[in-house]
C-alpha positions as CSV (number, residue, x, y, z in Angstrom):
1,M,7.5,15.0,8.2
2,T,11.0,13.5,8.1
3,T,11.6,10.9,5.2
4,R,14.4,8.5,4.8
5,T,15.6,6.7,1.8
6,V,15.4,2.7,1.6
7,K,17.0,0.7,-0.9
8,V,15.8,-3.0,-1.2
9,T,15.8,-5.8,-3.6
10,V,12.3,-7.2,-3.8
11,N,11.7,-10.3,-6.0
12,G,15.1,-9.7,-7.6
13,T,14.3,-6.0,-8.6
14,I,16.1,-3.2,-6.8
15,Y,14.0,-0.6,-5.4
16,E,15.2,2.8,-4.0
17,R,12.2,5.0,-2.5
18,T,11.8,7.6,0.1
19,V,9.5,6.7,2.7
20,E,8.3,8.0,6.3
21,P,10.1,6.3,9.0
22,R,6.8,4.8,10.4
23,L,5.8,3.0,6.9
24,L,5.3,-0.7,7.7
25,L,6.8,-3.1,5.5
26,A,3.3,-4.4,4.4
27,D,2.3,-0.9,3.3
28,F,5.5,-0.4,1.6
29,L,4.9,-3.5,-0.6
30,R,1.2,-3.0,-1.1
31,H,0.9,0.7,-1.6
32,T,4.6,1.8,-2.5
33,L,5.6,-0.9,-4.7
34,G,2.0,-2.2,-5.8
35,L,2.6,-6.0,-4.7
36,T,-0.6,-6.6,-3.3
37,G,-0.3,-10.3,-2.9
38,T,1.1,-9.7,0.8
39,H,-2.1,-9.6,2.6
40,V,-2.6,-7.6,5.9
41,G,-4.8,-9.6,8.5
42,C,-4.6,-8.7,12.1
43,E,-1.7,-6.1,12.0
44,H,-0.3,-7.5,15.2
45,G,1.8,-10.5,13.7
46,V,-0.4,-13.1,15.0
47,C,-2.1,-14.5,11.7
48,G,0.6,-14.8,9.4
49,A,-1.3,-13.3,6.3
50,C,1.6,-10.8,5.8
51,T,4.4,-13.3,5.8
52,V,7.3,-12.6,3.6
53,L,11.0,-13.7,3.2
54,V,13.8,-11.1,4.3
55,D,17.2,-12.3,3.6
56,G,15.7,-15.9,3.5
57,D,13.7,-15.9,6.7
58,S,10.1,-15.7,7.1
59,V,9.0,-12.6,8.8
60,R,5.7,-10.6,9.5
61,A,5.6,-7.7,7.2
62,C,3.0,-5.9,9.6
63,L,5.7,-5.7,12.4
64,L,8.6,-4.2,10.5
65,F,9.2,-0.9,9.3
66,A,10.3,-0.4,5.7
67,I,13.5,1.5,6.7
68,Q,14.7,-1.3,8.9
69,L,15.2,-3.3,5.8
70,D,17.5,-1.2,3.9
71,G,19.8,-3.3,2.0
72,C,17.9,-6.5,2.4
73,E,16.5,-9.0,0.0
74,I,12.9,-9.5,0.3
75,E,10.7,-12.2,-1.4
76,T,6.8,-12.0,-1.7
77,V,4.3,-14.5,-2.9
78,E,4.8,-12.7,-6.5
79,S,8.1,-14.2,-6.7
80,L,6.8,-17.7,-6.7
81,G,4.9,-18.1,-9.8
82,T,2.3,-16.8,-12.0
83,L,-1.3,-17.6,-12.9
84,Y,-0.2,-19.4,-16.0
85,D,3.0,-20.9,-14.6
86,L,2.6,-21.9,-11.0
87,N,5.7,-23.2,-8.9
88,P,5.6,-26.8,-7.6
89,L,4.3,-25.6,-4.0
90,Q,1.5,-23.5,-5.8
91,E,0.7,-26.4,-7.8
92,A,0.3,-28.7,-4.7
93,F,-1.9,-26.2,-3.0
94,R,-4.3,-26.1,-6.2
95,E,-3.9,-29.9,-6.7
96,H,-4.8,-30.7,-2.9
97,H,-7.4,-27.9,-2.3
98,A,-5.2,-26.1,0.1
99,L,-7.3,-22.7,0.0
100,Q,-10.7,-21.9,0.1
101,C,-11.2,-17.9,0.5
102,G,-7.6,-17.7,-0.2
103,F,-6.9,-14.8,2.2
104,C,-4.2,-16.7,4.3
105,T,-2.7,-18.5,1.2
106,P,0.1,-15.9,0.4
107,G,1.3,-16.1,4.0
108,M,1.1,-19.8,3.9
109,L,2.9,-20.1,0.9
110,M,5.8,-18.0,1.9
111,T,6.1,-19.9,5.2
112,A,6.1,-23.1,3.4
113,T,8.7,-21.7,1.1
114,D,10.8,-21.1,3.9
115,L,10.1,-24.4,5.8
116,L,11.0,-26.4,2.3
117,R,14.3,-24.5,2.1
118,K,15.4,-25.2,5.7
119,Y,13.9,-28.4,7.0
120,P,13.4,-32.1,6.0
121,L,9.6,-31.8,7.1
122,A,9.6,-35.7,7.6
123,T,6.3,-36.0,9.5
124,D,3.0,-34.3,9.5
125,D,3.7,-33.1,13.1
126,E,6.7,-31.2,11.7
127,I,4.6,-29.6,9.0
128,R,2.0,-28.7,11.5
129,A,4.6,-27.2,13.9
130,G,6.1,-25.0,10.9
131,L,2.8,-23.8,10.0
132,S,1.4,-23.0,13.5
133,G,2.1,-19.4,13.3
134,N,-0.3,-19.0,10.2
135,L,-3.8,-18.9,10.8
136,C,-6.7,-20.2,8.5
137,R,-10.3,-19.9,9.1
138,C,-11.6,-22.0,6.3
139,T,-9.6,-25.3,5.5
140,G,-9.1,-27.0,8.8
141,Y,-5.4,-27.2,7.7
142,E,-5.6,-30.8,6.7
143,H,-5.4,-29.8,2.8
144,I,-2.6,-27.5,3.6
145,V,-0.7,-30.2,5.4
146,R,-1.4,-32.5,2.4
147,A,-0.2,-29.9,-0.1
148,L,3.1,-29.4,1.8
149,R,3.6,-33.1,2.3
150,A,3.2,-33.5,-1.5
151,A,5.7,-30.5,-2.0
152,V,8.1,-32.4,0.1
153,A,7.6,-35.6,-1.9
154,A,8.2,-33.7,-5.1
155,R,11.3,-32.1,-3.6
156,S,12.7,-35.5,-2.5
157,A,11.9,-37.1,-6.1
158,S,13.9,-34.5,-7.9
């Protein structure tokens, strides 16, 4: 089997690994680097559970090969905070009960991080449109929208 070397920065740490060209980014993150916060749901780019940021843009980790990202900067949910030191967005999700089973949460958090960095998110409709590519089977989205609205308010207050 042919292999290739990929060098990426993930959550601020530089990694250089030899991988098979067909290795998906989601599998690279989870199995090669041990960053299991990125969840794999549909494996077709539909559900958004595997959303990460690549060079500042949200992408589906199940649709990209690791070797495509040579030289890129990747942010996963592990970059946001820890169990004992949540970032403001994670805290808003906790406060507003924006998760139930938690399977979609990493993808929702990474999509929301991208949205908060790029858009004013002045209305609930804008928030809903921004999150429309991420599926949740548990919450009905209302709590997720409330959490993101709170994060927008906190951003505006600071």
